[in-house]
C-alpha positions as CSV (number, residue, x, y, z in Angstrom):
1,M,3.9,25.8,15.1
2,S,4.1,22.1,16.0
3,K,3.6,20.9,19.7
4,Q,6.4,19.1,21.2
5,T,6.2,15.8,22.5
6,R,8.3,15.0,25.5
7,V,9.9,11.6,25.4
8,G,10.2,9.3,28.7
9,H,13.7,7.9,29.5
10,L,15.0,5.4,26.8
11,K,15.4,2.7,29.4
12,N,11.7,2.9,30.1
13,T,10.4,2.9,26.4
14,L,12.8,0.3,25.1
15,L,13.1,-2.4,27.8
16,P,10.4,-4.6,29.4
17,T,10.7,-2.7,32.5
18,E,7.9,-4.9,34.1
19,V,10.2,-7.7,34.4
20,E,12.0,-7.8,37.9
21,G,15.6,-7.1,37.3
22,V,15.8,-5.5,33.9
23,D,16.4,-2.3,35.7
24,S,19.7,-3.5,37.4
25,L,20.8,-4.9,33.6
26,A,20.2,-1.6,32.5
27,E,22.1,0.2,35.0
28,L,24.8,-2.1,34.3
29,A,24.7,-1.6,30.5
30,L,24.8,2.0,30.6
31,D,27.7,2.1,32.9
32,M,30.7,3.4,30.9
33,R,33.4,1.7,32.9
34,S,32.1,-1.6,31.3
35,S,34.8,-0.4,28.2
36,W,37.7,-0.9,30.6
37,N,36.3,-3.0,33.3
38,H,35.2,-6.2,31.9
39,A,33.4,-7.8,34.9
40,T,30.0,-7.7,33.4
41,D,31.0,-9.3,30.1
42,E,29.7,-12.5,31.4
43,V,26.2,-11.1,32.0
44,W,26.3,-10.0,28.3
45,R,27.5,-13.2,27.3
46,N,24.6,-15.3,29.0
47,L,21.8,-13.2,27.3
48,D,23.4,-13.3,23.9
49,S,26.8,-14.5,23.1
50,E,26.9,-14.3,19.4
51,L,25.7,-10.5,19.6
52,W,28.0,-10.0,22.7
53,D,31.0,-11.5,20.6
54,I,30.4,-9.1,17.8
55,T,29.8,-5.8,19.4
56,H,30.8,-6.1,23.0
57,N,28.1,-3.5,23.4
58,P,26.1,-4.1,26.6
59,W,23.2,-1.8,25.6
60,A,22.9,-3.3,22.3
61,V,22.8,-6.8,23.6
62,L,20.1,-5.7,26.2
63,Q,18.0,-4.0,23.5
64,T,17.9,-6.9,21.3
65,V,17.6,-9.6,23.2
66,S,13.9,-10.9,23.7
67,R,11.9,-10.6,26.8
68,D,11.7,-14.2,27.1
69,Q,15.4,-14.5,27.2
70,I,15.7,-11.9,29.6
71,Q,13.0,-13.3,32.1
72,H,14.7,-16.6,31.6
73,V,18.2,-15.7,32.7
74,L,16.9,-13.3,35.5
75,A,15.1,-16.6,36.7
76,D,18.2,-18.1,37.5
77,P,19.3,-17.3,41.0
78,I,23.2,-17.8,40.4
79,F,23.0,-15.5,37.3
80,R,20.5,-13.0,39.6
81,N,23.0,-13.0,42.6
82,K,25.9,-12.3,40.0
83,V,23.9,-9.2,38.7
84,D,22.9,-7.8,42.1
85,G,26.7,-8.2,43.3
86,L,27.8,-6.2,40.2
87,V,25.2,-3.6,40.9
88,Q,26.4,-3.1,44.3
89,T,30.0,-3.2,43.3
90,R,29.1,-0.4,40.6
91,R,27.2,1.6,43.2
92,Q,30.0,1.6,45.8
93,A,32.5,2.6,43.3
94,V,30.2,5.6,42.2
95,E,30.0,6.6,45.9
96,A,33.9,6.2,46.7
97,P,36.0,9.0,46.2
98,A,38.0,8.9,42.9
99,W,41.6,9.1,43.1
100,F,41.7,12.7,42.0
101,Q,39.1,14.1,44.7
102,Q,40.6,15.9,47.4
103,Q,39.9,16.9,51.2
104,V,40.8,20.3,52.1
105,E,41.8,21.1,56.0
106,L,43.4,23.6,58.0
107,Y,46.3,22.4,60.1
108,A,48.2,23.8,63.1
109,E,51.6,22.5,64.5
110,A,51.6,21.4,68.2
111,T,53.4,24.3,70.2
112,K,54.3,24.0,74.0
113,H,50.7,25.3,74.8
114,A,48.6,23.2,72.3
115,Q,48.3,20.2,70.7
116,P,48.1,19.5,66.8
117,T,45.1,20.5,65.3
118,R,43.5,19.5,62.0
119,Q,40.2,20.6,60.9
120,V,38.5,19.3,57.9
121,M,37.1,22.1,55.5
122,T,33.8,22.1,53.9
123,C,33.4,22.6,50.1
124,E,30.8,25.6,50.3
125,R,30.2,26.4,46.6
126,H,31.8,26.6,42.9
127,I,33.5,29.7,42.1
128,Q,31.5,31.0,39.0
129,G,33.7,31.7,35.8
130,A,36.6,29.6,37.5
131,S,36.6,26.3,36.1
132,G,37.5,23.5,38.9
133,S,37.6,26.2,41.4
134,Y,35.8,25.8,44.9
135,S,35.3,27.9,48.1
136,Y,36.1,25.9,51.3
137,S,35.2,26.9,54.8
138,T,35.5,25.9,58.4
139,A,35.3,27.2,62.0
140,V,38.5,26.9,64.3
141,S,39.2,28.0,67.9
142,A,40.0,31.4,68.7
143,S,42.7,30.1,71.2
144,R,45.4,29.8,68.4
145,A,46.4,32.7,66.2
146,A,45.4,32.6,62.6
147,A,48.8,32.5,61.4
148,D,49.2,28.9,63.4
149,Y,47.1,27.5,60.6
150,T,48.0,26.2,57.2
151,A,45.6,25.0,54.5
152,R,46.2,21.5,53.1
153,V,45.0,19.8,50.0
154,I,45.0,16.3,51.1
155,P,44.4,13.9,47.7
156,Y,42.8,10.5,48.0
157,G,45.1,7.8,47.0
158,N,48.7,6.5,48.1
159,G,51.7,8.4,46.8
160,L,49.4,11.5,45.5
161,A,50.6,14.8,46.2
162,I,49.6,18.5,45.4
163,P,52.4,21.1,45.5
164,L,51.7,24.2,47.4
165,E,53.5,26.1,44.7
166,D,50.7,25.1,42.4
167,S,49.7,28.3,40.6
168,R,45.9,26.9,40.6
169,I,45.7,27.1,44.2
170,R,45.1,30.7,45.6
171,W,45.7,30.6,49.4
172,Q,43.9,33.5,51.3
173,P,42.8,34.0,55.1
């Protein structure tokens, strides 16, 4: 029986990781959004315009370009600021809620004795065996009857709506 050898992350074995800034280039190269968001195209064109024009593959450009070329372009403060800005924009986009993400809340209409109430619910767990199903919970004041509250799914994004009659939503107290 042969022993298995553990291989490190490709970024660490294929790139000159000791070059300051190469980690930022790798982060951008491995971001799949570059296939439809072309904000990073100029970065790869600056590294190797011929290869970029042939492949339009950031990872191929980054793996193929020489260490000297990487050091040369990263030494340019304008290029480095561009890369840093793209990395920051990428990280903000990753952290921001996507159009399909939502918030679940309990809502109670105003009555003559109480103000309207909105209480954001917390996603507690994924429901095993039910793809895309989650359990949410929250605590509300006992001064209002449970029947006063309605669970609402609020999608992020203007104009998006989730119909209450959607069979994939199971409402229960």
